[in-house]
N, CA, C and O atoms as a GROMACS GRO file, in nm:
protein
  556
    1MET      N    1  -1.134   2.427   5.960
    1MET     CA    2  -1.086   2.430   5.830
    1MET      C    3  -0.979   2.335   5.822
    1MET      O    4  -0.880   2.345   5.894
    2SER      N    5  -0.994   2.245   5.742
    2SER     CA    6  -0.871   2.149   5.692
    2SER      C    7  -0.804   2.194   5.586
    2SER      O    8  -0.852   2.280   5.513
    3ASN      N    9  -0.686   2.141   5.565
    3ASN     CA   10  -0.586   2.211   5.500
    3ASN      C   11  -0.537   2.220   5.342
    3ASN      O   12  -0.459   2.297   5.287
    4THR      N   13  -0.641   2.074   5.276
    4THR     CA   14  -0.670   2.043   5.153
    4THR      C   15  -0.604   2.146   5.051
    4THR      O   16  -0.671   2.246   5.024
    5ALA      N   17  -0.504   2.134   5.003
    5ALA     CA   18  -0.433   2.178   4.887
    5ALA      C   19  -0.519   2.176   4.769
    5ALA      O   20  -0.552   2.082   4.698
    6PRO      N   21  -0.552   2.314   4.761
    6PRO     CA   22  -0.650   2.331   4.664
    6PRO      C   23  -0.604   2.328   4.482
    6PRO      O   24  -0.491   2.309   4.436
    7LEU      N   25  -0.691   2.346   4.431
    7LEU     CA   26  -0.645   2.374   4.276
    7LEU      C   27  -0.626   2.451   4.253
    7LEU      O   28  -0.734   2.508   4.270
    8ILE      N   29  -0.551   2.533   4.212
    8ILE     CA   30  -0.527   2.664   4.192
    8ILE      C   31  -0.523   2.652   3.982
    8ILE      O   32  -0.521   2.552   3.910
    9THR      N   33  -0.522   2.815   3.943
    9THR     CA   34  -0.489   2.833   3.823
    9THR      C   35  -0.530   2.971   3.841
    9THR      O   36  -0.620   3.021   3.909
   10SER      N   37  -0.414   3.033   3.740
   10SER     CA   38  -0.396   3.140   3.770
   10SER      C   39  -0.423   3.204   3.617
   10SER      O   40  -0.417   3.140   3.512
   11PHE      N   41  -0.455   3.355   3.631
   11PHE     CA   42  -0.500   3.424   3.520
   11PHE      C   43  -0.421   3.553   3.491
   11PHE      O   44  -0.401   3.617   3.594
   12ASP      N   45  -0.392   3.587   3.425
   12ASP     CA   46  -0.347   3.771   3.364
   12ASP      C   47  -0.472   3.800   3.306
   12ASP      O   48  -0.568   3.752   3.246
   13VAL      N   49  -0.413   3.923   3.362
   13VAL     CA   50  -0.596   4.017   3.357
   13VAL      C   51  -0.615   4.072   3.281
   13VAL      O   52  -0.572   4.186   3.299
   14ARG      N   53  -0.670   4.057   3.177
   14ARG     CA   54  -0.679   4.137   3.064
   14ARG      C   55  -0.709   4.304   3.091
   14ARG      O   56  -0.754   4.350   3.196
   15PHE      N   57  -0.671   4.387   2.961
   15PHE     CA   58  -0.736   4.563   2.972
   15PHE      C   59  -0.913   4.516   2.944
   15PHE      O   60  -1.002   4.542   3.024
   16CYS      N   61  -0.930   4.457   2.841
   16CYS     CA   62  -1.099   4.432   2.778
   16CYS      C   63  -1.177   4.444   2.949
   16CYS      O   64  -1.267   4.521   2.980
   17GLU      N   65  -1.098   4.324   3.056
   17GLU     CA   66  -1.167   4.261   3.168
   17GLU      C   67  -1.208   4.367   3.219
   17GLU      O   68  -1.311   4.349   3.285
   18THR      N   69  -1.150   4.536   3.216
   18THR     CA   70  -1.185   4.634   3.308
   18THR      C   71  -1.267   4.692   3.260
   18THR      O   72  -1.321   4.674   3.151
   19ASP      N   73  -1.293   4.799   3.369
   19ASP     CA   74  -1.457   4.860   3.298
   19ASP      C   75  -1.351   5.009   3.340
   19ASP      O   76  -1.231   5.022   3.364
   20ALA      N   77  -1.474   5.111   3.331
   20ALA     CA   78  -1.489   5.266   3.331
   20ALA      C   79  -1.452   5.303   3.472
   20ALA      O   80  -1.433   5.422   3.494
   21LEU      N   81  -1.440   5.222   3.565
   21LEU     CA   82  -1.376   5.283   3.719
   21LEU      C   83  -1.257   5.209   3.728
   21LEU      O   84  -1.221   5.193   3.844
   22GLN      N   85  -1.159   5.141   3.613
   22GLN     CA   86  -1.048   5.067   3.642
   22GLN      C   87  -1.031   4.978   3.725
   22GLN      O   88  -0.952   4.978   3.820
   23HIS      N   89  -1.116   4.887   3.688
   23HIS     CA   90  -1.119   4.806   3.772
   23HIS      C   91  -1.180   4.692   3.706
   23HIS      O   92  -1.254   4.704   3.608
   24VAL      N   93  -1.135   4.530   3.782
   24VAL     CA   94  -1.205   4.420   3.678
   24VAL      C   95  -1.334   4.436   3.699
   24VAL      O   96  -1.361   4.450   3.818
   25SER      N   97  -1.479   4.442   3.580
   25SER     CA   98  -1.552   4.409   3.582
   25SER      C   99  -1.649   4.273   3.654
   25SER      O  100  -1.625   4.156   3.623
   26ASN      N  101  -1.711   4.295   3.711
   26ASN     CA  102  -1.761   4.159   3.769
   26ASN      C  103  -1.824   4.057   3.712
   26ASN      O  104  -1.856   3.950   3.765
   27THR      N  105  -1.842   4.092   3.606
   27THR     CA  106  -1.877   3.956   3.470
   27THR      C  107  -1.695   3.872   3.428
   27THR      O  108  -1.662   3.772   3.364
   28ALA      N  109  -1.642   3.944   3.481
   28ALA     CA  110  -1.486   3.846   3.442
   28ALA      C  111  -1.450   3.749   3.544
   28ALA      O  112  -1.378   3.651   3.520
   29LEU      N  113  -1.507   3.782   3.681
   29LEU     CA  114  -1.496   3.683   3.766
   29LEU      C  115  -1.552   3.575   3.810
   29LEU      O  116  -1.514   3.508   3.906
   30VAL      N  117  -1.692   3.544   3.709
   30VAL     CA  118  -1.779   3.395   3.698
   30VAL      C  119  -1.722   3.373   3.600
   30VAL      O  120  -1.745   3.253   3.591
   31ALA      N  121  -1.628   3.410   3.470
   31ALA     CA  122  -1.557   3.338   3.390
   31ALA      C  123  -1.471   3.271   3.411
   31ALA      O  124  -1.448   3.165   3.354
   32TRP      N  125  -1.383   3.341   3.530
   32TRP     CA  126  -1.245   3.282   3.556
   32TRP      C  127  -1.324   3.160   3.649
   32TRP      O  128  -1.317   3.047   3.600
   33PHE      N  129  -1.375   3.170   3.736
   33PHE     CA  130  -1.419   3.060   3.834
   33PHE      C  131  -1.457   2.961   3.760
   33PHE      O  132  -1.398   2.859   3.794
   34GLU      N  133  -1.550   2.939   3.647
   34GLU     CA  134  -1.591   2.861   3.544
   34GLU      C  135  -1.421   2.773   3.517
   34GLU      O  136  -1.384   2.667   3.568
   35ALA      N  137  -1.350   2.858   3.426
   35ALA     CA  138  -1.203   2.803   3.367
   35ALA      C  139  -1.216   2.780   3.448
   35ALA      O  140  -1.318   2.712   3.454
   36ALA      N  141  -1.133   2.805   3.618
   36ALA     CA  142  -1.084   2.769   3.685
   36ALA      C  143  -1.153   2.645   3.782
   36ALA      O  144  -1.102   2.623   3.892
   37ARG      N  145  -1.286   2.556   3.730
   37ARG     CA  146  -1.344   2.463   3.763
   37ARG      C  147  -1.280   2.353   3.625
   37ARG      O  148  -1.317   2.236   3.614
   38GLU      N  149  -1.222   2.391   3.571
   38GLU     CA  150  -1.187   2.250   3.486
   38GLU      C  151  -1.085   2.114   3.503
   38GLU      O  152  -1.065   2.030   3.416
   39PRO      N  153  -1.028   2.115   3.634
   39PRO     CA  154  -0.981   2.011   3.685
   39PRO      C  155  -1.092   1.977   3.769
   39PRO      O  156  -1.029   1.940   3.868
   40ILE      N  157  -1.173   1.969   3.790
   40ILE     CA  158  -1.278   1.938   3.893
   40ILE      C  159  -1.353   1.898   3.792
   40ILE      O  160  -1.417   1.797   3.820
   41PHE      N  161  -1.371   1.941   3.679
   41PHE     CA  162  -1.454   1.893   3.529
   41PHE      C  163  -1.416   1.764   3.481
   41PHE      O  164  -1.498   1.672   3.477
   42ARG      N  165  -1.260   1.746   3.433
   42ARG     CA  166  -1.177   1.659   3.396
   42ARG      C  167  -1.191   1.528   3.541
   42ARG      O  168  -1.193   1.407   3.523
   43ILE      N  169  -1.199   1.587   3.654
   43ILE     CA  170  -1.233   1.455   3.708
   43ILE      C  171  -1.334   1.347   3.680
   43ILE      O  172  -1.345   1.230   3.717
   44PHE      N  173  -1.401   1.420   3.609
   44PHE     CA  174  -1.596   1.341   3.556
   44PHE      C  175  -1.543   1.272   3.427
   44PHE      O  176  -1.557   1.156   3.390
   45THR      N  177  -1.467   1.396   3.359
   45THR     CA  178  -1.478   1.294   3.251
   45THR      C  179  -1.317   1.335   3.142
   45THR      O  180  -1.327   1.439   3.078
   46PRO      N  181  -1.240   1.289   3.133
   46PRO     CA  182  -1.078   1.328   3.145
   46PRO      C  183  -1.057   1.396   3.038
   46PRO      O  184  -0.981   1.493   3.030
   47GLU      N  185  -1.110   1.356   2.965
   47GLU     CA  186  -1.113   1.402   2.768
   47GLU      C  187  -1.212   1.590   2.736
   47GLU      O  188  -1.211   1.671   2.643
   48LEU      N  189  -1.280   1.583   2.868
   48LEU     CA  190  -1.396   1.708   2.838
   48LEU      C  191  -1.457   1.653   2.710
   48LEU      O  192  -1.453   1.718   2.605
   49ASP      N  193  -1.525   1.511   2.720
   49ASP     CA  194  -1.594   1.539   2.600
   49ASP      C  195  -1.727   1.563   2.630
   49ASP      O  196  -1.815   1.520   2.705
   50LEU      N  197  -1.709   1.654   2.537
   50LEU     CA  198  -1.884   1.716   2.528
   50LEU      C  199  -1.994   1.660   2.477
   50LEU      O  200  -2.106   1.704   2.506
   51LYS      N  201  -1.974   1.553   2.391
   51LYS     CA  202  -2.054   1.449   2.380
   51LYS      C  203  -2.126   1.320   2.470
   51LYS      O  204  -2.203   1.235   2.426
   52ASN      N  205  -2.062   1.339   2.646
   52ASN     CA  206  -2.088   1.235   2.720
   52ASN      C  207  -2.067   1.370   2.834
   52ASN      O  208  -1.986   1.348   2.924
   53TRP      N  209  -2.124   1.484   2.833
   53TRP     CA  210  -2.106   1.599   2.966
   53TRP      C  211  -2.171   1.466   3.099
   53TRP      O  212  -2.240   1.366   3.082
   54PRO      N  213  -2.122   1.514   3.202
   54PRO     CA  214  -2.199   1.424   3.299
   54PRO      C  215  -2.214   1.570   3.416
   54PRO      O  216  -2.188   1.560   3.536
   55LEU      N  217  -2.252   1.673   3.363
   55LEU     CA  218  -2.270   1.745   3.476
   55LEU      C  219  -2.380   1.874   3.435
   55LEU      O  220  -2.409   1.901   3.319
   56ILE      N  221  -2.428   1.941   3.550
   56ILE     CA  222  -2.495   2.068   3.564
   56ILE      C  223  -2.463   2.144   3.588
   56ILE      O  224  -2.364   2.108   3.651
   57LEU      N  225  -2.464   2.285   3.594
   57LEU     CA  226  -2.471   2.366   3.656
   57LEU      C  227  -2.598   2.444   3.712
   57LEU      O  228  -2.673   2.502   3.634
   58ALA      N  229  -2.627   2.442   3.894
   58ALA     CA  230  -2.729   2.403   3.978
   58ALA      C  231  -2.792   2.554   4.008
   58ALA      O  232  -2.910   2.589   4.007
   59SER      N  233  -2.643   2.650   4.040
   59SER     CA  234  -2.660   2.748   4.106
   59SER      C  235  -2.518   2.839   4.132
   59SER      O  236  -2.428   2.783   4.194
   60TYR      N  237  -2.497   2.984   4.085
   60TYR     CA  238  -2.352   3.006   4.137
   60TYR      C  239  -2.367   3.131   4.242
   60TYR      O  240  -2.437   3.225   4.206
   61LYS      N  241  -2.323   3.136   4.333
   61LYS     CA  242  -2.301   3.303   4.425
   61LYS      C  243  -2.159   3.349   4.373
   61LYS      O  244  -2.067   3.282   4.327
   62VAL      N  245  -2.168   3.464   4.392
   62VAL     CA  246  -1.988   3.526   4.392
   62VAL      C  247  -1.967   3.634   4.478
   62VAL      O  248  -2.010   3.741   4.433
   63ASP      N  249  -1.920   3.638   4.575
   63ASP     CA  250  -1.976   3.788   4.678
   63ASP      C  251  -1.832   3.812   4.634
   63ASP      O  252  -1.749   3.721   4.632
   64PHE      N  253  -1.805   3.938   4.598
   64PHE     CA  254  -1.696   4.033   4.572
   64PHE      C  255  -1.649   4.132   4.698
   64PHE      O  256  -1.724   4.224   4.729
   65LEU      N  257  -1.522   4.110   4.770
   65LEU     CA  258  -1.451   4.121   4.907
   65LEU      C  259  -1.411   4.240   4.888
   65LEU      O  260  -1.432   4.333   4.965
   66ALA      N  261  -1.326   4.248   4.740
   66ALA     CA  262  -1.230   4.352   4.731
   66ALA      C  263  -1.198   4.395   4.604
   66ALA      O  264  -1.172   4.295   4.536
   67GLN      N  265  -1.185   4.509   4.532
   67GLN     CA  266  -1.156   4.560   4.361
   67GLN      C  267  -1.065   4.456   4.324
   67GLN      O  268  -1.052   4.358   4.397
   68ILE      N  269  -1.016   4.466   4.243
   68ILE     CA  270  -0.945   4.325   4.100
   68ILE      C  271  -0.873   4.482   3.996
   68ILE      O  272  -0.938   4.567   3.935
   69PHE      N  273  -0.746   4.470   4.007
   69PHE     CA  274  -0.705   4.605   3.873
   69PHE      C  275  -0.661   4.556   3.742
   69PHE      O  276  -0.723   4.451   3.730
   70TYR      N  277  -0.614   4.566   3.672
   70TYR     CA  278  -0.578   4.551   3.556
   70TYR      C  279  -0.413   4.549   3.565
   70TYR      O  280  -0.367   4.636   3.639
   71GLY      N  281  -0.303   4.451   3.492
   71GLY     CA  282  -0.183   4.448   3.573
   71GLY      C  283  -0.130   4.353   3.607
   71GLY      O  284  -0.030   4.302   3.558
   72LYS      N  285  -0.198   4.317   3.700
   72LYS     CA  286  -0.134   4.167   3.782
   72LYS      C  287  -0.281   4.058   3.780
   72LYS      O  288  -0.404   4.055   3.779
   73PRO      N  289  -0.156   3.976   3.782
   73PRO     CA  290  -0.241   3.841   3.817
   73PRO      C  291  -0.336   3.817   3.868
   73PRO      O  292  -0.378   3.922   3.917
   74VAL      N  293  -0.413   3.718   3.891
   74VAL     CA  294  -0.518   3.662   3.968
   74VAL      C  295  -0.513   3.551   4.032
   74VAL      O  296  -0.401   3.520   3.991
   75THR      N  297  -0.539   3.474   4.091
   75THR     CA  298  -0.480   3.304   4.146
   75THR      C  299  -0.668   3.318   4.144
   75THR      O  300  -0.748   3.410   4.162
   76VAL      N  301  -0.675   3.176   4.110
   76VAL     CA  302  -0.821   3.097   4.211
   76VAL      C  303  -0.795   2.992   4.246
   76VAL      O  304  -0.777   2.909   4.157
   77LYS      N  305  -0.785   2.953   4.368
   77LYS     CA  306  -0.806   2.846   4.453
   77LYS      C  307  -0.944   2.757   4.465
   77LYS      O  308  -1.034   2.779   4.546
   78THR      N  309  -0.943   2.668   4.381
   78THR     CA  310  -1.091   2.607   4.367
   78THR      C  311  -1.080   2.458   4.506
   78THR      O  312  -0.977   2.392   4.524
   79TYR      N  313  -1.214   2.436   4.584
   79TYR     CA  314  -1.230   2.327   4.629
   79TYR      C  315  -1.358   2.224   4.624
   79TYR      O  316  -1.419   2.209   4.518
   80VAL      N  317  -1.394   2.154   4.741
   80VAL     CA  318  -1.504   2.079   4.689
   80VAL      C  319  -1.478   2.144   4.844
   80VAL      O  320  -1.375   2.134   4.909
   81SER      N  321  -1.646   2.236   4.896
   81SER     CA  322  -1.735   2.156   5.029
   81SER      C  323  -1.778   2.150   5.043
   81SER      O  324  -1.797   2.194   5.157
   82ARG      N  325  -1.896   2.093   4.978
   82ARG     CA  326  -2.019   1.993   4.977
   82ARG      C  327  -2.016   1.906   4.884
   82ARG      O  328  -2.010   1.916   4.761
   83LEU      N  329  -2.025   1.785   4.981
   83LEU     CA  330  -2.031   1.649   4.822
   83LEU      C  331  -2.167   1.552   4.911
   83LEU      O  332  -2.158   1.512   5.027
   84GLY      N  333  -2.298   1.531   4.809
   84GLY     CA  334  -2.369   1.482   4.858
   84GLY      C  335  -2.441   1.357   4.730
   84GLY      O  336  -2.352   1.350   4.644
   85ASN      N  337  -2.509   1.303   4.704
   85ASN     CA  338  -2.514   1.168   4.638
   85ASN      C  339  -2.490   1.228   4.528
   85ASN      O  340  -2.373   1.237   4.490
   86SER      N  341  -2.575   1.272   4.466
   86SER     CA  342  -2.533   1.385   4.296
   86SER      C  343  -2.482   1.498   4.308
   86SER      O  344  -2.395   1.528   4.226
   87ALA      N  345  -2.514   1.581   4.395
   87ALA     CA  346  -2.451   1.729   4.335
   87ALA      C  347  -2.311   1.785   4.506
   87ALA      O  348  -2.285   1.744   4.619
   88PHE      N  349  -2.271   1.887   4.419
   88PHE     CA  350  -2.185   1.908   4.511
   88PHE      C  351  -2.140   2.036   4.487
   88PHE      O  352  -2.158   2.091   4.378
   89ASP      N  353  -2.064   2.107   4.610
   89ASP     CA  354  -2.046   2.242   4.595
   89ASP      C  355  -1.923   2.284   4.548
   89ASP      O  356  -1.842   2.204   4.595
   90VAL      N  357  -1.850   2.385   4.466
   90VAL     CA  358  -1.726   2.371   4.461
   90VAL      C  359  -1.719   2.511   4.477
   90VAL      O  360  -1.786   2.588   4.407
   91PHE      N  361  -1.633   2.553   4.573
   91PHE     CA  362  -1.534   2.650   4.674
   91PHE      C  363  -1.448   2.718   4.604
   91PHE      O  364  -1.337   2.671   4.582
   92GLN      N  365  -1.492   2.854   4.552
   92GLN     CA  366  -1.342   2.894   4.508
   92GLN      C  367  -1.312   3.023   4.548
   92GLN      O  368  -1.416   3.086   4.566
   93GLU      N  369  -1.165   3.118   4.576
   93GLU     CA  370  -1.144   3.204   4.588
   93GLU      C  371  -1.033   3.285   4.498
   93GLU      O  372  -0.954   3.224   4.425
   94LEU      N  373  -1.034   3.411   4.509
   94LEU     CA  374  -0.965   3.443   4.408
   94LEU      C  375  -0.890   3.592   4.466
   94LEU      O  376  -0.920   3.692   4.531
   95TRP      N  377  -0.792   3.540   4.405
   95TRP     CA  378  -0.655   3.621   4.506
   95TRP      C  379  -0.599   3.697   4.416
   95TRP      O  380  -0.588   3.668   4.297
   96GLN      N  381  -0.550   3.824   4.482
   96GLN     CA  382  -0.468   3.952   4.376
   96GLN      C  383  -0.394   3.981   4.494
   96GLN      O  384  -0.443   4.005   4.604
   97ASP      N  385  -0.226   3.978   4.454
   97ASP     CA  386  -0.160   4.062   4.572
   97ASP      C  387  -0.172   3.984   4.724
   97ASP      O  388  -0.186   4.041   4.832
   98ASP      N  389  -0.165   3.864   4.702
   98ASP     CA  390  -0.220   3.807   4.826
   98ASP      C  391  -0.307   3.843   4.920
   98ASP      O  392  -0.295   3.812   5.039
   99LYS      N  393  -0.455   3.948   4.844
   99LYS     CA  394  -0.549   3.951   4.934
   99LYS      C  395  -0.658   3.894   4.888
   99LYS      O  396  -0.689   3.900   4.769
  100LEU      N  397  -0.723   3.835   4.972
  100LEU     CA  398  -0.887   3.770   4.917
  100LEU      C  399  -0.945   3.861   4.859
  100LEU      O  400  -0.996   3.949   4.929
  101CYS      N  401  -0.953   3.867   4.735
  101CYS     CA  402  -1.054   3.957   4.702
  101CYS      C  403  -1.224   3.925   4.633
  101CYS      O  404  -1.302   4.017   4.606
  102SER      N  405  -1.256   3.776   4.615
  102SER     CA  406  -1.365   3.743   4.583
  102SER      C  407  -1.323   3.616   4.638
  102SER      O  408  -1.210   3.573   4.663
  103THR      N  409  -1.496   3.539   4.655
  103THR     CA  410  -1.522   3.405   4.676
  103THR      C  411  -1.645   3.375   4.624
  103THR      O  412  -1.745   3.447   4.628
  104GLY      N  413  -1.631   3.224   4.556
  104GLY     CA  414  -1.780   3.201   4.490
  104GLY      C  415  -1.831   3.062   4.538
  104GLY      O  416  -1.742   2.984   4.574
  105ILE      N  417  -1.910   3.035   4.542
  105ILE     CA  418  -1.956   2.924   4.528
  105ILE      C  419  -2.031   2.856   4.431
  105ILE      O  420  -2.118   2.936   4.394
  106THR      N  421  -2.042   2.737   4.363
  106THR     CA  422  -2.137   2.649   4.273
  106THR      C  423  -2.178   2.558   4.304
  106THR      O  424  -2.110   2.461   4.337
  107THR      N  425  -2.296   2.561   4.305
  107THR     CA  426  -2.368   2.387   4.311
  107THR      C  427  -2.404   2.304   4.180
  107THR      O  428  -2.520   2.288   4.141
  108MET      N  429  -2.293   2.254   4.118
  108MET     CA  430  -2.286   2.123   3.982
  108MET      C  431  -2.334   2.016   4.038
  108MET      O  432  -2.312   1.990   4.156
  109VAL      N  433  -2.430   1.916   3.927
  109VAL     CA  434  -2.540   1.863   3.941
  109VAL      C  435  -2.463   1.722   3.850
  109VAL      O  436  -2.423   1.750   3.737
  110HIS      N  437  -2.448   1.605   3.890
  110HIS     CA  438  -2.404   1.473   3.827
  110HIS      C  439  -2.569   1.417   3.756
  110HIS      O  440  -2.667   1.357   3.802
  111PHE      N  441  -2.534   1.471   3.634
  111PHE     CA  442  -2.669   1.451   3.517
  111PHE      C  443  -2.613   1.361   3.449
  111PHE      O  444  -2.494   1.333   3.432
  112ASP      N  445  -2.760   1.295   3.388
  112ASP     CA  446  -2.738   1.166   3.288
  112ASP      C  447  -2.823   1.250   3.184
  112ASP      O  448  -2.940   1.213   3.185
  113TYR      N  449  -2.803   1.328   3.117
  113TYR     CA  450  -2.898   1.368   2.987
  113TYR      C  451  -2.988   1.283   2.904
  113TYR      O  452  -3.046   1.331   2.807
  114LYS      N  453  -3.002   1.134   2.946
  114LYS     CA  454  -3.045   1.020   2.862
  114LYS      C  455  -3.180   1.052   2.925
  114LYS      O  456  -3.275   1.109   2.872
  115THR      N  457  -3.164   0.992   3.084
  115THR     CA  458  -3.280   1.019   3.134
  115THR      C  459  -3.335   1.113   3.140
  115THR      O  460  -3.457   1.097   3.134
  116GLN      N  461  -3.277   1.288   3.158
  116GLN     CA  462  -3.286   1.416   3.237
  116GLN      C  463  -3.285   1.446   3.375
  116GLN      O  464  -3.334   1.541   3.437
  117ARG      N  465  -3.211   1.332   3.418
  117ARG     CA  466  -3.229   1.322   3.576
  117ARG      C  467  -3.096   1.304   3.666
  117ARG      O  468  -2.991   1.250   3.632
  118SER      N  469  -3.132   1.374   3.807
  118SER     CA  470  -2.963   1.375   3.854
  118SER      C  471  -2.920   1.226   3.838
  118SER      O  472  -2.964   1.148   3.754
  119ALA      N  473  -2.839   1.204   3.921
  119ALA     CA  474  -2.697   1.061   3.896
  119ALA      C  475  -2.642   1.055   4.007
  119ALA      O  476  -2.576   1.151   4.047
  120PRO      N  477  -2.657   0.928   4.090
  120PRO     CA  478  -2.561   0.942   4.163
  120PRO      C  479  -2.355   0.938   4.109
  120PRO      O  480  -2.309   0.890   4.005
  121ILE      N  481  -2.295   0.990   4.198
  121ILE     CA  482  -2.147   1.014   4.141
  121ILE      C  483  -2.097   0.919   4.195
  121ILE      O  484  -2.081   0.921   4.317
  122PRO      N  485  -2.067   0.830   4.133
  122PRO     CA  486  -1.948   0.743   4.122
  122PRO      C  487  -1.856   0.711   4.245
  122PRO      O  488  -1.803   0.817   4.278
  123ASP      N  489  -1.834   0.658   4.288
  123ASP     CA  490  -1.756   0.640   4.464
  123ASP      C  491  -1.603   0.652   4.385
  123ASP      O  492  -1.529   0.732   4.443
  124LYS      N  493  -1.561   0.605   4.299
  124LYS     CA  494  -1.424   0.639   4.231
  124LYS      C  495  -1.423   0.815   4.255
  124LYS      O  496  -1.389   0.861   4.364
  125VAL      N  497  -1.455   0.882   4.167
  125VAL     CA  498  -1.498   1.009   4.177
  125VAL      C  499  -1.556   1.090   4.293
  125VAL      O  500  -1.532   1.211   4.286
  126LYS      N  501  -1.617   1.056   4.382
  126LYS     CA  502  -1.580   1.104   4.553
  126LYS      C  503  -1.495   1.110   4.569
  126LYS      O  504  -1.440   1.218   4.590
  127SER      N  505  -1.427   0.981   4.570
  127SER     CA  506  -1.318   0.997   4.641
  127SER      C  507  -1.203   1.109   4.599
  127SER      O  508  -1.107   1.135   4.672
  128GLU      N  509  -1.224   1.164   4.489
  128GLU     CA  510  -1.104   1.255   4.406
  128GLU      C  511  -1.125   1.369   4.471
  128GLU      O  512  -1.046   1.428   4.545
  129LEU      N  513  -1.272   1.409   4.432
  129LEU     CA  514  -1.381   1.520   4.484
  129LEU      C  515  -1.325   1.574   4.643
  129LEU      O  516  -1.290   1.683   4.688
  130GLN      N  517  -1.337   1.421   4.704
  130GLN     CA  518  -1.316   1.444   4.860
  130GLN      C  519  -1.144   1.495   4.893
  130GLN      O  520  -1.093   1.552   4.990
  131SER      N  521  -1.085   1.445   4.762
  131SER     CA  522  -0.914   1.514   4.819
  131SER      C  523  -0.841   1.667   4.780
  131SER      O  524  -0.729   1.714   4.760
  132HIS      N  525  -0.980   1.708   4.782
  132HIS     CA  526  -0.977   1.863   4.746
  132HIS      C  527  -1.068   1.908   4.842
  132HIS      O  528  -1.077   2.031   4.844
  133PHE      N  529  -1.142   1.844   4.926
  133PHE     CA  530  -1.206   1.913   5.017
  133PHE      C  531  -1.209   2.006   5.099
  133PHE      O  532  -1.157   1.954   5.198
  134LYS      N  533  -1.252   2.175   5.146
  134LYS     CA  534  -1.201   2.231   5.259
  134LYS      C  535  -1.340   2.258   5.291
  134LYS      O  536  -1.428   2.272   5.206
  135GLU      N  537  -1.357   2.265   5.430
  135GLU     CA  538  -1.501   2.306   5.500
  135GLU      C  539  -1.481   2.431   5.527
  135GLU      O  540  -1.386   2.494   5.572
  136VAL      N  541  -1.629   2.467   5.480
  136VAL     CA  542  -1.651   2.643   5.442
  136VAL      C  543  -1.764   2.676   5.574
  136VAL      O  544  -1.849   2.586   5.584
  137PRO      N  545  -1.778   2.787   5.674
  137PRO     CA  546  -1.843   2.837   5.699
  137PRO      C  547  -1.957   2.832   5.660
  137PRO      O  548  -1.950   2.845   5.538
  138THR      N  549  -2.089   2.818   5.698
  138THR     CA  550  -2.172   2.871   5.624
  138THR      C  551  -2.254   2.988   5.644
  138THR      O  552  -2.294   3.002   5.760
  139GLN      N  553  -2.296   3.096   5.541
  139GLN     CA  554  -2.323   3.228   5.575
  139GLN      C  555  -2.466   3.259   5.631
  139GLN      O  556  -2.496   3.374   5.663
   0.00000   0.00000   0.00000
């Protein structure tokens, strides 16, 4: 695996994100992962211009490895794990107390809303995405 520095985002676990079992609800992780992808979004559109949004989400998968608890912050490490012509995968790890609690892979597509088709990722954007690359073993 490469030693590329991840994009790092931290969150305080809110009480409303816990469930009756006293741990974080699995739905909170999807929201944290999306929020932690914002630096990736900014590579495509630095102002996060929703009128000129260039991405669509094609799929996501989340693996739950350990329980996450209220009262301790979590950290999401975000990488790019696959880079194609118009699509790429974002690989994310969620950590709490130095323990890997969850991973997620999201497939994003560079998309032209005018033509309603995928579009090649510009070379400059590809280069910046490559700087966050981490090789992830296939499951």
